[in-house]
C-alpha positions as a Markdown table, in Angstrom:
| # | Residue | x | y | z |
|---|---|---|---|---|
| 1 | Met | 22.4 | 29.2 | -57.4 |
| 2 | Lys | 25.8 | 29.6 | -59.0 |
| 3 | Arg | 27.7 | 26.3 | -59.1 |
| 4 | Tyr | 31.5 | 26.5 | -58.7 |
| 5 | Pro | 33.9 | 23.8 | -59.9 |
| 6 | Ile | 35.3 | 21.8 | -57.0 |
| 7 | Ile | 38.8 | 20.3 | -57.2 |
| 8 | Asn | 38.6 | 16.5 | -57.1 |
| 9 | Lys | 42.0 | 15.4 | -58.4 |
| 10 | Ile | 45.5 | 16.7 | -59.0 |
| 11 | Thr | 47.9 | 15.1 | -61.4 |
| 12 | Val | 51.5 | 16.0 | -62.4 |
| 13 | Asp | 53.3 | 14.8 | -65.5 |
| 14 | Val | 57.0 | 15.0 | -64.7 |
| 15 | Phe | 59.7 | 15.0 | -67.3 |
| 16 | Glu | 63.4 | 15.0 | -67.0 |
| 17 | Trp | 66.2 | 15.7 | -69.4 |
| 18 | Lys | 70.0 | 15.9 | -69.4 |
| 19 | Thr | 72.1 | 18.6 | -71.1 |
| 20 | Glu | 75.7 | 17.8 | -71.9 |
| 21 | Lys | 78.5 | 20.3 | -71.0 |
| 22 | Leu | 76.2 | 22.3 | -68.8 |
| 23 | Gly | 76.8 | 22.7 | -65.0 |
| 24 | Gln | 76.2 | 25.0 | -62.1 |
| 25 | Asp | 78.6 | 27.5 | -60.4 |
| 26 | Tyr | 79.5 | 27.5 | -56.7 |
| 27 | Asn | 76.2 | 29.2 | -55.9 |
| 28 | Thr | 74.4 | 26.2 | -57.4 |
| 29 | Phe | 71.7 | 28.3 | -59.2 |
| 30 | Asn | 73.7 | 29.9 | -62.0 |
| 31 | Leu | 74.1 | 27.7 | -65.1 |
| 32 | Val | 77.6 | 27.7 | -66.6 |
| 33 | Tyr | 79.4 | 25.9 | -69.4 |
| 34 | Asp | 81.3 | 22.9 | -68.1 |
| 35 | Pro | 82.8 | 20.5 | -70.6 |
| 36 | Asn | 82.9 | 17.7 | -68.0 |
| 37 | Ser | 79.3 | 17.9 | -66.8 |
| 38 | Ala | 75.9 | 16.8 | -67.8 |
| 39 | Leu | 73.1 | 18.7 | -66.0 |
| 40 | Lys | 70.0 | 16.8 | -65.2 |
| 41 | Gln | 66.9 | 19.0 | -65.0 |
| 42 | Arg | 63.3 | 18.3 | -63.9 |
| 43 | Glu | 60.0 | 20.1 | -64.8 |
| 44 | Gly | 56.4 | 19.2 | -64.9 |
| 45 | Ile | 52.8 | 20.0 | -65.9 |
| 46 | Val | 50.3 | 20.2 | -63.1 |
| 47 | Arg | 46.7 | 19.5 | -64.0 |
| 48 | Ile | 43.8 | 20.5 | -61.6 |
| 49 | His | 40.8 | 18.4 | -62.3 |
| 50 | Thr | 37.3 | 19.4 | -61.1 |
| 51 | Asp | 33.9 | 17.8 | -60.7 |
| 52 | Leu | 32.5 | 19.8 | -63.6 |
| 53 | Gly | 35.0 | 18.4 | -66.0 |
| 54 | Leu | 37.1 | 21.6 | -66.2 |
| 55 | Ile | 40.8 | 21.1 | -66.1 |
| 56 | Gly | 43.4 | 23.7 | -65.5 |
| 57 | Glu | 47.1 | 23.2 | -66.6 |
| 58 | His | 50.2 | 25.0 | -65.6 |
| 59 | Pro | 54.0 | 24.3 | -65.9 |
| 60 | Ile | 55.7 | 23.7 | -62.6 |
| 61 | Asn | 59.4 | 23.5 | -61.6 |
| 62 | Gly | 61.2 | 21.1 | -59.3 |
| 63 | Val | 60.5 | 23.3 | -56.2 |
| 64 | Gly | 56.8 | 23.5 | -57.1 |
| 65 | Ile | 56.6 | 19.7 | -57.5 |
| 66 | Ala | 58.0 | 19.3 | -54.0 |
| 67 | Glu | 55.6 | 21.8 | -52.5 |
| 68 | Leu | 52.6 | 20.4 | -54.4 |
| 69 | Lys | 53.1 | 17.0 | -52.8 |
| 70 | Gln | 52.6 | 18.6 | -49.4 |
| 71 | Ile | 49.5 | 20.6 | -50.2 |
| 72 | Ala | 47.6 | 18.5 | -52.7 |
| 73 | Ala | 45.5 | 16.9 | -49.9 |
| 74 | Tyr | 44.5 | 20.4 | -48.7 |
| 75 | Leu | 43.4 | 21.5 | -52.2 |
| 76 | Ile | 41.0 | 18.6 | -52.8 |
| 77 | Gly | 37.4 | 19.7 | -52.2 |
| 78 | Lys | 38.2 | 23.5 | -52.6 |
| 79 | Asn | 36.6 | 25.9 | -55.0 |
| 80 | Ala | 38.9 | 25.9 | -58.1 |
| 81 | Leu | 38.1 | 29.6 | -58.8 |
| 82 | Ser | 38.9 | 31.0 | -55.3 |
| 83 | Arg | 42.5 | 31.5 | -56.2 |
| 84 | Glu | 44.3 | 34.0 | -53.9 |
| 85 | Glu | 41.5 | 34.0 | -51.4 |
| 86 | Glu | 42.6 | 30.6 | -50.1 |
| 87 | Lys | 46.3 | 30.5 | -50.5 |
| 88 | Tyr | 47.5 | 27.6 | -48.3 |
| 89 | Ser | 50.2 | 29.7 | -46.7 |
| 90 | Gln | 47.5 | 32.2 | -45.4 |
| 91 | Val | 45.2 | 29.7 | -43.7 |
| 92 | Lys | 45.3 | 27.6 | -40.6 |
| 93 | Glu | 47.1 | 24.7 | -42.3 |
| 94 | Tyr | 50.4 | 26.4 | -41.0 |
| 95 | Asp | 52.2 | 23.0 | -40.5 |
| 96 | Ile | 51.4 | 21.9 | -44.1 |
| 97 | Ala | 52.9 | 25.1 | -45.5 |
| 98 | Thr | 56.0 | 25.1 | -43.3 |
| 99 | Lys | 56.7 | 21.5 | -44.2 |
| 100 | Ala | 56.3 | 22.3 | -47.9 |
| 101 | Tyr | 58.8 | 25.2 | -47.7 |
| 102 | Arg | 61.3 | 23.2 | -45.6 |
| 103 | Arg | 61.1 | 20.3 | -48.1 |
| 104 | Ala | 61.7 | 22.7 | -50.9 |
| 105 | Ile | 64.7 | 24.3 | -49.1 |
| 106 | Leu | 66.2 | 20.8 | -48.6 |
| 107 | Leu | 65.8 | 20.0 | -52.3 |
| 108 | Tyr | 66.8 | 23.5 | -53.6 |
| 109 | Pro | 68.8 | 25.3 | -50.8 |
| 110 | Ser | 69.9 | 28.1 | -53.1 |
| 111 | Gln | 66.4 | 29.5 | -53.7 |
| 112 | Ala | 66.2 | 32.8 | -51.9 |
| 113 | Ala | 62.5 | 33.2 | -52.6 |
| 114 | Thr | 61.7 | 30.0 | -50.7 |
| 115 | Leu | 63.7 | 31.1 | -47.7 |
| 116 | Ile | 61.9 | 34.5 | -47.7 |
| 117 | Ser | 58.5 | 32.8 | -48.0 |
| 118 | Leu | 59.2 | 30.4 | -45.1 |
| 119 | Ser | 60.5 | 33.3 | -42.9 |
| 120 | Asn | 57.4 | 35.4 | -43.7 |
| 121 | Leu | 55.2 | 32.5 | -42.8 |
| 122 | Ile | 56.9 | 32.0 | -39.5 |
| 123 | Gln | 56.6 | 35.7 | -38.7 |
| 124 | Ser | 52.9 | 35.8 | -39.3 |
| 125 | Asn | 52.1 | 32.6 | -37.3 |
| 126 | Ser | 54.6 | 32.5 | -34.4 |
| 127 | Leu | 55.3 | 34.2 | -31.1 |
| 128 | Leu | 58.6 | 36.1 | -31.9 |
| 129 | Asp | 60.7 | 35.6 | -28.8 |
| 130 | His | 64.5 | 36.2 | -28.9 |
| 131 | Lys | 65.2 | 32.6 | -30.1 |
| 132 | Met | 62.7 | 32.8 | -33.0 |
| 133 | Leu | 64.1 | 36.2 | -34.0 |
| 134 | Gly | 67.5 | 34.7 | -34.1 |
| 135 | Ile | 66.2 | 31.9 | -36.5 |
| 136 | Leu | 64.6 | 34.5 | -38.7 |
| 137 | Leu | 67.8 | 36.6 | -38.7 |
| 138 | Cys | 69.7 | 33.5 | -40.1 |
| 139 | Leu | 67.1 | 32.8 | -42.7 |
| 140 | Tyr | 66.8 | 36.3 | -44.1 |
| 141 | Arg | 70.6 | 36.8 | -43.9 |
| 142 | Glu | 71.1 | 33.6 | -45.9 |
| 143 | Ala | 68.5 | 34.8 | -48.4 |
| 144 | Ser | 70.4 | 38.1 | -48.8 |
| 145 | Ile | 73.7 | 36.2 | -49.3 |
| 146 | Ile | 72.1 | 34.0 | -52.0 |
| 147 | Glu | 70.5 | 37.0 | -53.7 |
| 148 | Pro | 72.4 | 40.2 | -52.6 |
| 149 | Lys | 70.0 | 42.4 | -54.7 |
| 150 | Ser | 66.8 | 41.0 | -53.1 |
| 151 | Ile | 65.2 | 44.1 | -51.6 |
| 152 | Pro | 62.5 | 42.0 | -49.8 |
| 153 | Ala | 65.3 | 40.0 | -48.1 |
| 154 | Leu | 67.2 | 43.1 | -47.1 |
| 155 | Asn | 64.1 | 44.9 | -45.8 |
| 156 | Asn | 63.0 | 41.9 | -43.8 |
| 157 | Leu | 66.6 | 41.5 | -42.4 |
| 158 | Ala | 66.6 | 45.1 | -41.3 |
| 159 | Ala | 63.2 | 44.7 | -39.6 |
| 160 | Ile | 64.5 | 41.7 | -37.6 |
| 161 | Tyr | 67.6 | 43.8 | -36.6 |
| 162 | Leu | 65.2 | 46.4 | -35.3 |
| 163 | Lys | 63.1 | 43.8 | -33.4 |
| 164 | Leu | 66.4 | 42.6 | -31.8 |
| 165 | Lys | 67.2 | 46.3 | -31.0 |
| 166 | Glu | 70.2 | 46.5 | -33.2 |
| 167 | Pro | 69.4 | 49.7 | -35.1 |
| 168 | Ser | 73.0 | 50.3 | -36.4 |
| 169 | Glu | 72.9 | 46.9 | -38.1 |
| 170 | Ala | 69.5 | 47.7 | -39.5 |
| 171 | Leu | 70.9 | 50.9 | -41.0 |
| 172 | Lys | 73.8 | 49.1 | -42.6 |
| 173 | Thr | 71.4 | 46.7 | -44.2 |
| 174 | Leu | 69.1 | 49.4 | -45.4 |
| 175 | Asn | 72.0 | 51.3 | -47.0 |
| 176 | Tyr | 72.4 | 48.4 | -49.5 |
| 177 | Val | 68.8 | 48.9 | -50.5 |
| 178 | Phe | 69.2 | 52.7 | -50.9 |
| 179 | Lys | 72.1 | 52.1 | -53.3 |
| 180 | Met | 69.6 | 50.2 | -55.6 |
| 181 | Glu | 66.4 | 52.1 | -54.8 |
| 182 | Pro | 66.8 | 55.4 | -52.9 |
| 183 | Gln | 63.1 | 55.9 | -52.6 |
| 184 | Asn | 62.0 | 52.5 | -51.4 |
| 185 | Ile | 59.1 | 53.2 | -49.1 |
| 186 | Arg | 59.5 | 50.3 | -46.6 |
| 187 | Ser | 63.2 | 50.9 | -46.3 |
| 188 | Leu | 62.7 | 54.6 | -45.5 |
| 189 | Ala | 60.1 | 53.7 | -42.9 |
| 190 | Tyr | 62.5 | 51.3 | -41.3 |
| 191 | Lys | 65.2 | 54.0 | -41.4 |
| 192 | Thr | 63.0 | 56.3 | -39.5 |
| 193 | Val | 62.7 | 53.7 | -36.7 |
| 194 | Ala | 66.4 | 53.1 | -36.7 |
| 195 | Leu | 67.1 | 56.8 | -36.4 |
| 196 | Met | 64.6 | 57.1 | -33.5 |
| 197 | Ala | 66.4 | 54.2 | -31.8 |
| 198 | Leu | 69.7 | 56.0 | -32.1 |
| 199 | Asp | 68.1 | 59.2 | -30.8 |
| 200 | Glu | 69.0 | 61.0 | -34.0 |
| 201 | Lys | 66.2 | 63.6 | -33.6 |
| 202 | Ser | 67.4 | 66.1 | -36.2 |
| 203 | Lys | 67.7 | 63.3 | -38.8 |
| 204 | Val | 64.2 | 62.0 | -38.0 |
| 205 | Asp | 62.8 | 65.5 | -38.3 |
| 206 | Cys | 64.5 | 66.0 | -41.7 |
| 207 | Leu | 63.2 | 62.7 | -43.0 |
| 208 | Val | 59.7 | 63.0 | -41.7 |
| 209 | Gly | 59.4 | 66.8 | -42.1 |
| 210 | Phe | 56.5 | 67.4 | -39.7 |
| 211 | Gly | 55.1 | 70.8 | -40.6 |
| 212 | Asp | 57.1 | 70.9 | -43.9 |
| 213 | Leu | 56.3 | 67.5 | -45.5 |
| 214 | Val | 53.6 | 66.4 | -43.1 |
| 215 | Lys | 51.1 | 69.3 | -43.7 |
| 216 | Ser | 47.4 | 70.0 | -43.3 |
| 217 | Arg | 45.2 | 72.4 | -45.2 |
| 218 | Leu | 41.5 | 72.9 | -46.0 |
| 219 | Leu | 40.2 | 71.1 | -49.1 |
| 220 | Glu | 40.1 | 73.4 | -52.1 |
| 221 | Ile | 36.4 | 72.8 | -52.8 |
| 222 | Asn | 35.0 | 73.0 | -56.3 |
| 223 | Glu | 32.8 | 76.0 | -56.9 |
| 224 | Asp | 29.7 | 73.8 | -57.4 |
| 225 | Tyr | 29.1 | 73.8 | -53.7 |
| 226 | Arg | 28.6 | 76.8 | -51.5 |
| 227 | Asp | 30.6 | 75.6 | -48.5 |
| 228 | Ile | 32.4 | 72.5 | -47.2 |
| 229 | Ser | 29.5 | 71.6 | -44.9 |
| 230 | Ser | 27.0 | 71.1 | -47.8 |
| 231 | Phe | 29.7 | 69.2 | -49.8 |
| 232 | Asn | 30.4 | 66.9 | -46.9 |
| 233 | Ser | 26.7 | 66.3 | -46.2 |
| 234 | Arg | 26.1 | 65.1 | -49.8 |
| 235 | Leu | 29.3 | 63.1 | -49.9 |
| 236 | Thr | 28.3 | 61.3 | -46.7 |
| 237 | Glu | 25.0 | 60.2 | -48.3 |
| 238 | Val | 26.8 | 58.8 | -51.3 |
| 239 | Leu | 29.5 | 57.0 | -49.3 |
| 240 | Lys | 26.9 | 55.3 | -47.0 |
| 241 | Ser | 24.9 | 54.1 | -49.9 |
| 242 | His | 27.9 | 53.1 | -52.0 |
| 243 | Pro | 27.6 | 49.5 | -53.4 |
| 244 | Asn | 31.1 | 48.8 | -52.3 |
| 245 | His | 30.5 | 49.8 | -48.6 |
| 246 | Thr | 31.5 | 46.8 | -46.5 |
| 247 | Ser | 32.6 | 45.8 | -43.0 |
| 248 | Glu | 34.4 | 42.7 | -44.3 |
| 249 | Trp | 38.1 | 42.7 | -45.5 |
| 250 | Asp | 41.4 | 41.0 | -45.1 |
| 251 | Ser | 42.9 | 42.5 | -41.9 |
| 252 | Thr | 46.4 | 41.5 | -43.1 |
| 253 | Gln | 46.0 | 43.8 | -46.1 |
| 254 | Arg | 44.4 | 46.9 | -44.3 |
| 255 | Ala | 45.3 | 48.8 | -41.2 |
| 256 | Ile | 41.7 | 49.6 | -40.2 |
| 257 | Arg | 40.5 | 47.8 | -37.1 |
| 258 | Gly | 36.7 | 47.7 | -36.9 |
| 259 | Gly | 34.4 | 50.1 | -38.7 |
| 260 | Ala | 33.8 | 49.9 | -42.5 |
| 261 | Ile | 35.4 | 50.8 | -45.8 |
| 262 | Val | 34.5 | 51.7 | -49.3 |
| 263 | Pro | 37.2 | 50.4 | -51.7 |
| 264 | Arg | 37.2 | 51.1 | -55.4 |
| 265 | Leu | 35.3 | 54.3 | -54.8 |
| 266 | Phe | 34.9 | 55.1 | -58.6 |
| 267 | Asp | 33.1 | 51.8 | -59.4 |
| 268 | His | 30.0 | 53.9 | -58.6 |
| 269 | Gln | 29.4 | 57.0 | -60.7 |
| 270 | Asp | 28.1 | 60.1 | -58.9 |
| 271 | Pro | 28.9 | 63.8 | -59.6 |
| 272 | Ile | 30.0 | 64.4 | -56.0 |
| 273 | Leu | 32.7 | 61.8 | -56.4 |
| 274 | Asn | 34.1 | 63.5 | -59.5 |
| 275 | Ile | 34.1 | 66.8 | -57.6 |
| 276 | Leu | 35.9 | 65.1 | -54.7 |
| 277 | Lys | 38.6 | 63.9 | -57.0 |
| 278 | Leu | 39.1 | 67.3 | -58.7 |
| 279 | Ser | 39.2 | 69.0 | -55.4 |
| 280 | Leu | 41.7 | 66.6 | -54.0 |
| 281 | Glu | 43.9 | 67.0 | -57.1 |
| 282 | Lys | 43.8 | 70.8 | -56.8 |
| 283 | Thr | 44.8 | 70.6 | -53.1 |
| 284 | Ile | 47.6 | 68.1 | -54.0 |
| 285 | Asp | 48.9 | 70.3 | -56.8 |
| 286 | His | 49.3 | 73.2 | -54.4 |
| 287 | Tyr | 51.1 | 71.0 | -51.9 |
| 288 | Ile | 53.5 | 69.8 | -54.6 |
| 289 | Ala | 54.1 | 73.3 | -55.9 |
| 290 | Glu | 55.2 | 74.5 | -52.4 |
| 291 | Leu | 57.8 | 71.7 | -52.1 |
| 292 | Pro | 61.4 | 72.7 | -52.4 |
| 293 | Phe | 63.7 | 70.6 | -54.6 |
| 294 | Asp | 66.5 | 68.7 | -52.7 |
| 295 | Pro | 68.4 | 66.0 | -54.7 |
| 296 | Asn | 69.8 | 64.6 | -51.5 |
| 297 | His | 66.4 | 64.0 | -49.8 |
| 298 | Pro | 64.5 | 60.8 | -50.8 |
| 299 | Phe | 61.1 | 62.6 | -50.9 |
| 300 | Leu | 62.2 | 66.1 | -52.2 |
| 301 | Ala | 64.4 | 64.6 | -54.9 |
| 302 | Ile | 61.2 | 63.9 | -56.9 |
| 303 | Lys | 58.7 | 66.6 | -57.8 |
| 304 | Pro | 56.3 | 65.1 | -60.3 |
| 305 | Asp | 54.6 | 66.9 | -63.1 |
| 306 | Lys | 52.1 | 64.0 | -63.5 |
| 307 | Tyr | 50.6 | 61.5 | -61.1 |
| 308 | Ser | 47.6 | 59.2 | -60.6 |
| 309 | Ile | 45.6 | 59.0 | -57.4 |
| 310 | Asp | 44.0 | 56.0 | -55.6 |
| 311 | Ile | 41.1 | 56.9 | -53.4 |
| 312 | Trp | 39.0 | 55.0 | -50.8 |
| 313 | Ala | 36.8 | 55.7 | -47.7 |
| 314 | Asn | 37.1 | 54.7 | -44.1 |
| 315 | Phe | 34.3 | 54.7 | -41.4 |
| 316 | Leu | 35.4 | 54.5 | -37.8 |
| 317 | Gly | 33.1 | 54.2 | -34.8 |
| 318 | Pro | 33.7 | 53.9 | -31.0 |
| 319 | Thr | 36.8 | 51.8 | -30.2 |
| 320 | Asn | 37.7 | 51.5 | -33.9 |
| 321 | Tyr | 41.0 | 52.7 | -35.1 |
| 322 | Gln | 43.7 | 52.6 | -37.8 |
| 323 | Ser | 46.8 | 50.7 | -36.6 |
| 324 | Ser | 50.1 | 52.4 | -37.4 |
| 325 | His | 51.2 | 51.7 | -40.9 |
| 326 | Ile | 52.8 | 53.0 | -44.1 |
| 327 | His | 51.6 | 53.0 | -47.8 |
| 328 | Asn | 54.1 | 50.8 | -49.7 |
| 329 | Lys | 52.8 | 51.7 | -53.2 |
| 330 | Gly | 52.5 | 55.5 | -52.8 |
| 331 | Trp | 54.7 | 58.5 | -53.1 |
| 332 | Leu | 52.4 | 60.9 | -51.2 |
| 333 | Ser | 49.5 | 59.8 | -49.0 |
| 334 | Gly | 46.8 | 61.7 | -47.2 |
| 335 | Val | 43.4 | 61.8 | -45.6 |
| 336 | Phe | 40.4 | 64.1 | -46.1 |
| 337 | Tyr | 38.0 | 64.4 | -43.1 |
| 338 | Val | 34.3 | 64.2 | -44.1 |
| 339 | Ser | 33.0 | 64.1 | -40.5 |
| 340 | Thr | 34.4 | 63.6 | -37.0 |
| 341 | His | 32.9 | 62.0 | -33.9 |
| 342 | Glu | 30.9 | 64.1 | -31.4 |
| 343 | Gly | 33.5 | 64.5 | -28.7 |
| 344 | Asn | 36.5 | 64.9 | -30.9 |
| 345 | Gly | 39.5 | 65.3 | -28.6 |
| 346 | Ser | 37.4 | 66.1 | -25.5 |
| 347 | Glu | 37.3 | 63.0 | -23.4 |
| 348 | Gly | 39.8 | 61.3 | -21.1 |
| 349 | Asp | 42.4 | 61.4 | -23.7 |
| 350 | Pro | 42.4 | 64.9 | -25.2 |
| 351 | Ala | 43.8 | 63.4 | -28.5 |
| 352 | Ala | 41.2 | 60.6 | -28.8 |
| 353 | Gly | 40.3 | 60.2 | -32.5 |
| 354 | Trp | 43.3 | 62.2 | -33.7 |
| 355 | Ile | 45.8 | 61.0 | -36.4 |
| 356 | Glu | 49.3 | 60.5 | -35.0 |
| 357 | Phe | 52.7 | 60.1 | -36.7 |
| 358 | Asn | 56.0 | 58.3 | -36.0 |
| 359 | Arg | 54.7 | 55.5 | -33.9 |
| 360 | Pro | 56.2 | 52.3 | -35.6 |
| 361 | Gly | 53.9 | 49.6 | -36.6 |
| 362 | Tyr | 54.2 | 46.0 | -37.9 |
| 363 | Gly | 55.4 | 44.7 | -34.5 |
| 364 | Leu | 58.5 | 47.1 | -34.4 |
| 365 | Pro | 59.5 | 48.5 | -31.0 |
| 366 | Gly | 58.7 | 52.1 | -30.3 |
| 367 | Phe | 62.0 | 53.6 | -29.6 |
| 368 | Gly | 62.3 | 57.0 | -27.8 |
| 369 | Gly | 58.9 | 56.9 | -26.1 |
| 370 | Glu | 56.6 | 59.8 | -26.9 |
| 371 | Gln | 59.3 | 62.4 | -27.9 |
| 372 | Phe | 59.0 | 61.5 | -31.6 |
| 373 | Ile | 55.2 | 61.3 | -31.7 |
| 374 | Arg | 53.3 | 64.1 | -33.5 |
| 375 | Lys | 49.5 | 64.5 | -33.7 |
| 376 | Ile | 47.0 | 66.4 | -35.7 |
| 377 | Lys | 43.3 | 67.0 | -34.7 |
| 378 | Pro | 40.9 | 66.0 | -37.5 |
| 379 | Glu | 38.3 | 68.6 | -38.6 |
| 380 | Pro | 35.6 | 68.3 | -41.3 |
| 381 | Gly | 37.1 | 69.7 | -44.5 |
| 382 | Leu | 40.7 | 69.2 | -43.4 |
| 383 | Val | 43.2 | 67.4 | -45.7 |
| 384 | Val | 46.4 | 66.0 | -44.1 |
| 385 | Met | 49.2 | 65.0 | -46.5 |
| 386 | Phe | 52.5 | 63.2 | -45.8 |
| 387 | Pro | 55.2 | 61.1 | -47.5 |
| 388 | Ser | 54.0 | 57.5 | -47.9 |
| 389 | Tyr | 56.9 | 56.2 | -45.8 |
| 390 | Val | 55.8 | 58.1 | -42.7 |
| 391 | Trp | 54.3 | 55.9 | -40.0 |
| 392 | His | 50.7 | 57.0 | -39.2 |
| 393 | Gly | 47.6 | 55.7 | -37.4 |
| 394 | Thr | 44.7 | 56.9 | -35.3 |
| 395 | Ile | 44.0 | 57.0 | -31.6 |
| 396 | Pro | 40.7 | 55.1 | -30.7 |
| 397 | Phe | 37.8 | 57.1 | -29.3 |
| 398 | Ser | 35.0 | 55.8 | -27.1 |
| 399 | Asp | 32.2 | 58.4 | -27.3 |
| 400 | Glu | 29.3 | 58.4 | -29.7 |
| 401 | Gly | 29.4 | 59.2 | -33.4 |
| 402 | Glu | 31.6 | 58.1 | -36.3 |
| 403 | Arg | 34.5 | 59.5 | -38.2 |
| 404 | Ile | 34.3 | 59.4 | -42.0 |
| 405 | Ser | 37.4 | 60.0 | -44.0 |
| 406 | Ile | 38.7 | 59.7 | -47.5 |
| 407 | Ala | 42.2 | 58.2 | -47.8 |
| 408 | Phe | 44.3 | 58.5 | -50.9 |
| 409 | Asp | 47.7 | 57.6 | -52.4 |
| 410 | Val | 49.5 | 59.6 | -55.0 |
| 411 | His | 51.4 | 57.4 | -57.5 |
| 412 | Ile | 54.2 | 58.7 | -59.8 |
């Protein structure tokens, strides 16, 4: 059995030094020349010791030293190679993490990243009543003042404004992001929610473009297969036997609820997967070719000549679904339907199992009721494509069968 090194001791060598004629400005984090000052600085080297005699070393700053004192006890006894899988801020030791961040903030109040990390941690582990939203508003606002060009701070601040049902303030905040990054995916998704809250239907339609930017078409299948049915039949066999097929994943990183996934589809080599990729690229090429150019539209201002594509598979059974989400790292996203459940759209809810758009996710309120919601019925062989900032999810179904789909992101 494979033996992993276990952390049994953590040591830190701290060293300090003083630099003459060096000071800090009024923000306390910018270093400036000051003939009357002598700045004292503090750094360290952390050493992670293990029971196998392996030792890991890494430089650490003053904030890190303060945090390490809080979490050292938690790390003892853990697998030294588990890395991101066991980040202390993502496990049940919530109190340890918050104490570490608060201690760091007291020692270094001008660190925007620490304020953002604490706020994110609170959001993921707390019931967000009006009082807690007010606290988060103050934290993110302070982070954006310390670091005015921090897009994470501004996006999170806009999200809190939306949760407080202040869409106009959210839009003002997002406009700062658009001056720096007009195509920021999360900002555009939040803008859609704010426009829905303000009942700006024409602006929502322009940004989302249902029927123009959100489009469906049949997969342009490679000539190696006679028809889409035989192609999907063979593809289903390969997906179900794929070595990466799993029903276990981090639910904070994926929108699928229940079912199974096949990540890293091309870890396994099979001719049908290459045909799938070529067929998707051909379909995407035609989608892009039909797009008009509009320099004032965040999606249409870019018409790529080259792109890369990330592809994975999703399996959904009865009661499984995709929660509403966006694709932060894409430009264009889409789904190809390999198979659909038996009663597709025929049970109590005629749209059961369908893909729907414009329903906000991530705990944001759904402004405007159903008037902004758009739906498309999945059919084997159908490809649905949309800008990556468009909110989308699926409606659960309860009858027998499963829905197999191929999801993809286009990166430019």
